[in-house]
NUFIZA-619039 format. One record per residue (C-alpha): residue number from 1; residue in one letter; x, y, z. Coordinates in steps of 0.001 Angstrom, whole numbers. Layout:
% residues N
+-----+------+---------+---------+---------+
|  nr | rest |      c1 |      c2 |      c3 |
+-----+------+---------+---------+---------+
| NUM |    A |       X |       Y |       Z |
...
+-----+------+---------+---------+---------+
% end
This chain:
% residues 112
+-----+------+---------+---------+---------+
|  nr | rest |      c1 |      c2 |      c3 |
+-----+------+---------+---------+---------+
|   1 |    M |  -11805 |   -5707 |    -512 |
|   2 |    E |   -9474 |   -5527 |   -3498 |
|   3 |    D |   -6939 |   -3390 |   -1596 |
|   4 |    T |   -6864 |   -5964 |    1193 |
|   5 |    V |   -4345 |   -8662 |    2057 |
|   6 |    I |   -5216 |  -11602 |    4283 |
|   7 |    V |   -2419 |  -13123 |    6371 |
|   8 |    I |   -2573 |  -16780 |    7417 |
|   9 |    T |     -50 |  -17905 |   10034 |
|  10 |    R |   -1806 |  -20995 |   11381 |
|  11 |    N |   -2751 |  -24356 |    9935 |
|  12 |    G |   -6378 |  -23266 |   10097 |
|  13 |    M |   -8346 |  -20676 |   12058 |
|  14 |    G |   -8625 |  -20064 |   15777 |
|  15 |    H |   -7213 |  -21904 |   18762 |
|  16 |    A |   -8908 |  -25294 |   18828 |
|  17 |    D |   -8377 |  -28858 |   17704 |
|  18 |    E |   -6420 |  -28870 |   14422 |
|  19 |    T |   -9258 |  -30646 |   12596 |
|  20 |    L |  -11667 |  -27881 |   13581 |
|  21 |    Q |   -9150 |  -25157 |   12711 |
|  22 |    R |   -8653 |  -26599 |    9229 |
|  23 |    A |  -12404 |  -27068 |    8668 |
|  24 |    L |  -13015 |  -23439 |    9644 |
|  25 |    A |  -10367 |  -22231 |    7201 |
|  26 |    G |  -11975 |  -24193 |    4376 |
|  27 |    K |  -15389 |  -22729 |    5231 |
|  28 |    Y |  -13963 |  -19191 |    5481 |
|  29 |    F |  -12410 |  -19402 |    2017 |
|  30 |    E |  -15612 |  -20917 |     611 |
|  31 |    L |  -17672 |  -18020 |    1983 |
|  32 |    L |  -15062 |  -15521 |     785 |
|  33 |    L |  -15466 |  -16903 |   -2733 |
|  34 |    Q |  -19233 |  -16617 |   -2524 |
|  35 |    S |  -19060 |  -13052 |   -1227 |
|  36 |    G |  -17629 |  -11754 |   -4502 |
|  37 |    S |  -15490 |   -9291 |   -2533 |
|  38 |    L |  -12045 |  -10776 |   -2949 |
|  39 |    P |   -8731 |   -9648 |   -1468 |
|  40 |    N |   -5758 |   -8765 |   -3634 |
|  41 |    A |   -3619 |  -11429 |   -1951 |
|  42 |    V |   -3473 |  -14066 |     753 |
|  43 |    C |     -75 |  -14520 |    2411 |
|  44 |    F |     853 |  -17811 |    4058 |
|  45 |    Y |    3741 |  -18128 |    6480 |
|  46 |    T |    4761 |  -20132 |    9551 |
|  47 |    E |    2243 |  -22990 |    9940 |
|  48 |    G |    -106 |  -21277 |    7489 |
|  49 |    V |    1873 |  -22795 |    4608 |
|  50 |    K |     330 |  -26163 |    5502 |
|  51 |    L |   -2963 |  -24966 |    3990 |
|  52 |    V |   -1538 |  -24825 |     445 |
|  53 |    V |      25 |  -28283 |     376 |
|  54 |    E |   -1115 |  -31763 |    -511 |
|  55 |    G |   -3796 |  -32980 |    1901 |
|  56 |    S |   -5130 |  -29560 |    2895 |
|  57 |    P |   -8937 |  -29416 |    3224 |
|  58 |    A |   -8842 |  -25844 |    1856 |
|  59 |    L |   -7092 |  -26606 |   -1444 |
|  60 |    E |  -10222 |  -26529 |   -3613 |
|  61 |    Q |  -11263 |  -23136 |   -2260 |
|  62 |    L |   -7742 |  -21718 |   -2489 |
|  63 |    R |   -7380 |  -22878 |   -6103 |
|  64 |    A |  -10701 |  -21204 |   -6893 |
|  65 |    L |   -9500 |  -17952 |   -5294 |
|  66 |    E |   -6304 |  -18110 |   -7329 |
|  67 |    A |   -8330 |  -18747 |  -10508 |
|  68 |    K |  -10258 |  -15535 |   -9761 |
|  69 |    G |   -7039 |  -13532 |   -9622 |
|  70 |    V |   -6214 |  -13575 |   -5905 |
|  71 |    R |   -2445 |  -13904 |   -5416 |
|  72 |    L |   -1568 |  -16665 |   -2960 |
|  73 |    I |    1941 |  -15924 |   -1681 |
|  74 |    V |    3629 |  -18775 |     187 |
|  75 |    C |    6787 |  -18360 |    2289 |
|  76 |    S |    9616 |  -20475 |     881 |
|  77 |    T |   11584 |  -20392 |    4155 |
|  78 |    C |    8584 |  -21817 |    6010 |
|  79 |    L |    7992 |  -24512 |    3391 |
|  80 |    N |   11622 |  -25571 |    3688 |
|  81 |    Y |   11452 |  -25527 |    7488 |
|  82 |    F |    8495 |  -27930 |    7466 |
|  83 |    D |    9989 |  -29939 |    4542 |
|  84 |    L |    6932 |  -29170 |    2403 |
|  85 |    A |    8487 |  -27441 |    -626 |
|  86 |    D |    7723 |  -30392 |   -2904 |
|  87 |    K |    4108 |  -30689 |   -1707 |
|  88 |    V |    2780 |  -27235 |   -2706 |
|  89 |    K |    -431 |  -27545 |   -4740 |
|  90 |    T |   -1438 |  -23910 |   -5187 |
|  91 |    G |      -3 |  -20425 |   -4863 |
|  92 |    I |    3272 |  -18712 |   -5693 |
|  93 |    V |    6275 |  -19685 |   -3621 |
|  94 |    G |    8056 |  -16485 |   -2651 |
|  95 |    G |   10088 |  -14933 |      76 |
|  96 |    M |    9339 |  -12656 |    2973 |
|  97 |    G |   10096 |   -9740 |     634 |
|  98 |    D |    7120 |  -10731 |   -1552 |
|  99 |    I |    4878 |  -10970 |    1509 |
| 100 |    L |    6094 |   -7605 |    2806 |
| 101 |    E |    5523 |   -5968 |    -576 |
| 102 |    A |    1911 |   -7222 |    -704 |
| 103 |    Q |    1256 |   -5971 |    2817 |
| 104 |    V |    2838 |   -2550 |    2273 |
| 105 |    K |     781 |   -1973 |    -883 |
| 106 |    A |   -2473 |   -2986 |     843 |
| 107 |    A |   -4870 |    -470 |    2328 |
| 108 |    K |   -5875 |   -3107 |    4898 |
| 109 |    V |   -4218 |   -6276 |    6234 |
| 110 |    I |   -6402 |   -8891 |    7940 |
| 111 |    A |   -4642 |  -11496 |   10075 |
| 112 |    L |   -6482 |  -14764 |   10668 |
+-----+------+---------+---------+---------+
% end
């Protein structure tokens, strides 16, 4: 999966109660870590940026992905929109150009 980019645009996964969405995201990243088949990058924009900030139930798993070399690219415009720029706990704060570059270079883009 190393030529793959995962795109996160929600504060979790699926269309359910936010608590369930966030729990599912944490479990997904945990299983991704265990799989050993890691993407090149995970891009966070719109409400997805809420997963990389203080209080996110997925922080531990996302930090572990980053420690294994997965680039976590977080949209600065989105962070500013939600007033979360000072609460980022993991990832690289970048712009839409950084997200676009990661997606263009990827052989596959998975949107969650």
